[in-house]
C-alpha positions, -999 to +999 in steps of 0.1 A: -350-615-311-357-646-299-334-668-302-308-693-296-312-720-323-282-738-311-295-747-275-325-765-261-349-743-242-346-749-205-378-751-184-369-733-151-386-707-127-383-669-132-385-645-103-416-661-089-436-648-118-435-681-135-442-717-124-427-747-140-432-744-179-452-774-194-432-792-221-464-801-239-476-769-257-507-785-275-528-763-253-511-732-264-542-721-284-557-711-250-528-688-243-533-650-248-533-638-285-522-603-274-498-592-245-500-556-235-470-536-228-469-505-207-484-476-224-456-452-241-433-480-240-416-476-276-407-512-281-386-528-309-367-559-295-382-590-280-368-622-269-379-652-250-360-667-219-360-697-195-396-711-197-427-692-210-413-656-205-408-630-230-388-598-226-393-565-245-370-536-244-379-498-245-364-474-269-376-446-247-353-453-216-338-486-220-362-504-197-369-541-201-404-557-194-410-594-185-443-611-193-457-647-187-467-661-221-494-681-205-512-653-187-501-621-205-493-607-171-460-589-167-438-565-147-409-542-154-378-562-148-351-534-156-363-499-148-358-472-173-328-447-171-324-414-189-298-417-217-303-456-220-320-473-250-329-509-257-333-520-293-324-555-303-324-583-275-308-616-273-308-641-244-281-664-231-296-697-215-262-705-198-260-672-177-295-661-177-283-628-192-302-604-215-281-585-241-295-553-253-283-532-283-283-496-275-291-477-308-273-443-311-259-446-276-233-468-291-236-491-261-244-528-255-258-535-220-261-568-204-286-576-177-294-604-152-327-617-161-332-630-126-327-597-109-328-569-135-293-559-124-270-544-151-241-568-152-219-551-176-220-520-201-200-521-232-192-491-254-189-504-289-187-472-308-190-434-304-227-422-300-244-401-325-263-399-356-237-419-376-243-451-355-273-471-346-267-505-328-297-524-340-297-561-332-277-586-313-273-624-313-255-645-287-236-676-298-213-702-279-184-680-279-194-645-288-222-618-290-226-600-325-242-566-328-252-548-361-249-511-368-275-500-392-256-468-402-221-483-408-208-511-428-194-527-396-206-552-370-191-556-334-180-589-318-179-593-282-159-626-273-174-649-245-155-672-223-164-707-212-202-710-201-208-675-215-184-655-193-182-619-202-150-604-211-134-570-202-148-540-220-116-537-242-122-570-257-148-557-284-138-561-320-152-542-349-154-562-381-161-544-414-187-558-438-170-566-471-177-588-502-210-582-517-223-559-488-241-527-501-242-499-476-271-476-483-284-443-469-308-450-440-308-483-421-288-511-438-277-538-415-305-547-392-315-581-379-290-608-374-290-646-369-265-673-367-260-709-377-258-735-351-219-739-353-216-701-347-194-695-379-218-680-402-242-650-397-273-640-416-279-603-418-308-585-434-301-551-453-334-532-447-327-505-472-317-529-499-343-557-491-316-583-493-302-610-470-265-618-467-246-648-456-216-634-436-184-651-423-186-644-386-149-638-382-139-620-413-170-600-423-170-614-459-205-610-470-223-630-498-258-620-510-284-648-507-302-655-539-339-652-532-350-656-569-358-620-574-379-617-542-373-588-518-373-585-480-375-546-481-381-533-446-365-565-432-362-561-395-359-589-368-348-624-380-355-658-365-337-690-378-352-723-371-334-752-388-332-739-425-364-718-422-358-681-417-386-659-406-381-621-417-402-594-402-409-568-428-421-540-405-439-514-425-454-541-447-470-558-417-459-592-426-434-620-418-416-636-448-410-673-444-379-683-463-365-718-469-327-717-471-304-740-491-282-760-471-252-737-482-271-705-473-265-691-507-301-692-519-336-694-506-372-694-514-400-672-500-426-700-493-452-681-473-461-646-459-475-645-424-500-617-419-524-608-390-550-580-385-533-574-352-500-565-367-492-528-364-456-523-378-441-554-360-403-551-356-390-583-343-401-619-332-394-645-307-405-681-305-420-705-279-436-738-286-453-738-320-459-701-318-441-669-330-444-637-309-442-603-329-439-571-311-458-540-325-432-511-327-460-489-343-434-467-361-461-449-381-482-441-351-473-408-332-456-417-297-469-402-268-468-413-231-502-429-234-497-447-267-505-483-264-482-512-275-483-549-275-469-582-285-490-605-309-491-643-310-493-661-343-489-697-353-473-705-387 
């Protein structure tokens, strides 16, 4: 995902792969429209980092790929490992850490984006079919992780400057209020308001958005005037504009939210002939980057995957 709507993007170097990032992105139309991922990658999460770099995680083995948005060239930053999974991603500008939700493994892994080293592994819940850690968002004082199979999310408190806590610090917060837990995947993409007090969570199975009190889990359904965000996956919040990826519909819903986040209007649907079941998005400059998860395509070691650039 993506993300960090409450911080200004830094423009720094990345592993020698990236030179200084231009602050003027008016020439961005010359940047690649498609960024190839390794064959067989099985992507789902995507996030931008410091400067024009984008990261994609692999559901196959937890690997993380880093690519230059200007050239489309990239390299495997975090090698895959048996038993690991990387679903939703979030990035902390303060520490240069990548947070990766671990799906049915029940784990949250934190990596150093400079070296690819595993910094810390957190066990949020028991592994298995009754859990699926789907997405993660980092705020000033915590990281929040959704679980698509349980009416709960997890809070990892962060210290000053984004300092990581001990593994025992993880909190499980039940979703309450208007929340509807349905069969299949419910809680999926997650975003946060600039003050870190309110979360926005999409319920994929229900096709609804919820405003959630970050500390208590009290959820209030956001009134979309009868519109649905069924198959809602990754979220991206920019000001009061919320982008909702609707994976199997091959579109991104653009929603203008009310100041109190209790209602919103779907003002646009972004489509592209290059979409092939996109799952999540990230932003850089005036562009959005959607990763094609290709959920409807048989997955083989040679199946191609990519990231697509669109300008709203």
